[in-house]
N, C-alpha and C positions, 0 to 999 in steps of 0.2 A: 414480584417482578418489578413493580414501579420503584420499590426501594433500591433495587440493584441499579436501575438506570439513573436514579437520582445520585447515587454514590459515585457512579462512573462520571457523570457530568460534573459533580462537585470536584472530583480529583482533577479532571481536565482544566477546570477553571483555576484551581490552585497552581497547576503547572503554568498556565498562561500568565498568571500574576507573579511567577517566579518564587512562589512559596515552597514548591516542591521541585527538586532538581535531581531526578534519578540518573544514575550513571549511564552513559552510552546512549541516552535518548537524544534524538535529533528533533529540534523544533524548527519548523519551516514556515516561511511567510510568503504570501502571494506577491508576485513581482510588482504589483501596483501599490502594495501597502508596506513593502519591505522597508521603505525609507519614510514612512508616515510619522506623524507627530503624536499618534495615539499613545496613551500610557499603556503599559503591558496589560493586556486583557484578551478575551476571546476574539476581539475585533482585529488583533494583530497577528494571530496565529492561524495558519490554514491547515497545518498538519503536524501531528507528533508521531514519530515512527521509532521503531526499536524500543518499545516501552516494556520489554520483557522484564526489566529490573524494577518496574513500578508494580508493587504487589497489588495495589487497588485495581489498576487497569488490567493487569495480567489475569485477574479473575475471569475475564471474558474468555481467555484462551483455555481455561480449564473447565468450562461449563459442560456438564454431562450431556446437556441437550445439543451441544455443538460436537463434542467428541464422538458421540455414538454414530454420527454420520461421517465424520472425518476418518474414523477407523475403517470404514468401508473402502476407502481409497488408499490409506497408508499402511494398513495392517496394525498390529497391536503396539508397536514401538513408535511413538509419536513425538516429533520435535516441533516446537513453535519456532519458526525461522525468521519471520518478518511480521511484526505487528504494527498496525497503524490506527490512529483515530483521525479521520479527515473532517475538517471544519470548513467546508466550501463557502467562501465569503460571497456576499452580494457582488455581482459583477460591476466593475467600474464603468462599463460601456465598451471596454476594449476586448471583451470576451476571454480574458486571461484565466477565468475560473474553470474553463473547460479543460478536459484531459483528452489528448488525441487518441485515436484508436491504436492500441498496442497489445503486446503479449507479455505477461508478467515474467515469463521464463527468460526474457531478455536481460533481467537483472539478477538472475540466480546462477551461481557456479556449481550447481549440483544436479544430478540426474539419478534415476530416469524420471522423465517428466510425468509419467503415469502414476508415480508414487508421491506426487505433490498436489495439494488442493488448497484453494482459498475459501475461507468462510467470510462472507461480507454481510454485515448486519445493519439494517436501518435503525437509527436512533430516533427517528421521527418520520412523519409521512414524507415520501419522496416521489416526485413525478417529474415530468419534463420541464416544469416551471423552475424547479430548484436544482436541476442537474442530475437526473437519475442515470443509472447505468444504461448503456446501449451496448448490446452484444450482437455478434454475427454468429448465429447458430451453426454448429457443425464444424467450425473452424478449428476446434481442438483436435481434429483428426489430421490436420495439416502439419506443417513444419515451422520452425522458428524463422521468421523473416527479418531482413535487415531493418534496423530502426535508426532514426535521426530526428533532429528538431524540425517540426513543420514550419513552413514559411508563412506564419501568421503576422498580419500587420501590427496588431496590438501588443506583440511580445509573447513569450512563452516562459512558463515557470521552469526553473532549473530541474533537470532530470526528467522532464515530461517529454520523453522520446516517443515518437510515433512511427508506425509502419510506413515505409516509403512507397510500397506498391501493394495495392489491394483493389479489388473490383468495387468501384463506387456504386454499382448496381446490386451488390449483394444484399439479400434480405436482412433487415435489422429488426431487433426487438428491443423496445424500451421497457425497462423493468419498473413498474409502479409498485411501490412497497409501503407497507405500514410499519410502525414502530415495532421492532422485534423480529420482523420478517428477515429471513436469512437465505442467501443464495450461495451455493457451493459450486465452484467452477475450476476447470483445468487450467494450468498455466500457459497453455498454447491458445486458449480461447481469445479471439480478437474482441476487444471491448474498449470502451472509453466512457466519457460522460460529458454532458452538455454544460453550458454556462448557467449560472444561477441568476435567474431573472427577478427573484424576489428580494425583499429587504432582510430576510432571515439568513442565518448561517446553517447550511445543510450539514448535518452531522451523521457520520457512519463510523463503525468500528470494524476492523477486519484483522485476520491473521492468516498467513500462509503456513500451512503445516506440511511436513514431509516425513516420510518413513525414516527412522533412524538408520535404516539399512542402506540409504542412498549413499552415493559416493561423489566426491568433488572432482571437477574437471579443470583443466588449464584453459583459460580464456584467450591466451595469446594467439593471435592470428585468426580469431573468430570474429563474427559480427558483433559479439558482446564486448569486445575489447574497448569500444567507445564508452560503454556504461561503466566498466571497471575503472578506466582512466579518470573519468569525470568524478566518480564517487570517491576515489582515493584522493583526488585533489581537494574535494570538499572536506574530507576528514582532516587532511593536513592543515587546511585553512582554519577550521574551527577548533580542532583538538590537538594539532601539532603532531599527529601520527606520522610515522616515517613514510616517505614518498614511495618506498618500494613495497608498501603494504598491498596485499592482494584481496580480492573479494572473498577468497577462501578463508583468509585470516579473519576477516570481519565476521563472517557467518559462523566460524568455529567459536568465536567469542560470544556472539549474540544469540546463537541457538540455545534453546532451553527445553529440556525434556518435560513433557506433560503427562506421558503415560508409558509404561513398559520400561525397556532398557535402552540406554544410549549405546547402541552397538557400533556405530561408525561415525555419523555426522558430528 
């Protein structure tokens, strides 16, 4: 097990240094360090996402220990739709390392939501000091709420949309986790994470899985249109993709079969 985590960490560090450049991967930086003078290293990267084409990191998405639980939600035909390694940096004091309360379905153009599940694994000890997950239990039984940027003084990272209306008195649970601990959750579950008060970089790895039998939907005229528009603009800026690209196009390319047959997605 330790060998696996060492290999995952080594690959992440190679990506940060620019030694490995998998196609389609997005490398993100915290808003406070995006223009820093740091040489390329883990200190400058807050997240790598869409790593499905990186064979080393993608091993996480194929672990039998993960898939045996994923299949309970998706059935036998399993697609890896969105994979991330999050490297939450020490906060600069502006609290930009926190992630507002949100629902992951806001970013996904496929349904039904009950056939989608996230596996989220701690790569080290995680608690409230370094920004553990905070969840609102039972909210997965609700509906997709409108999202937007929170009005935070210190700034907000790009694509860190948050729910605009929620009951601030709702019970919250902070998930203290040890290395290798994994939580599985529904894409409608309201969750977020606090800021990193430590000097270390809090690392987690995750993947959103979906049944290959899911179907795509048109986001035009929905509350998700803001996410689609912003993401397409981001892709155009960094990769020169056409401005009329849709999120459906992105996920059709990014999605990767991990078990069974690719029946639809």
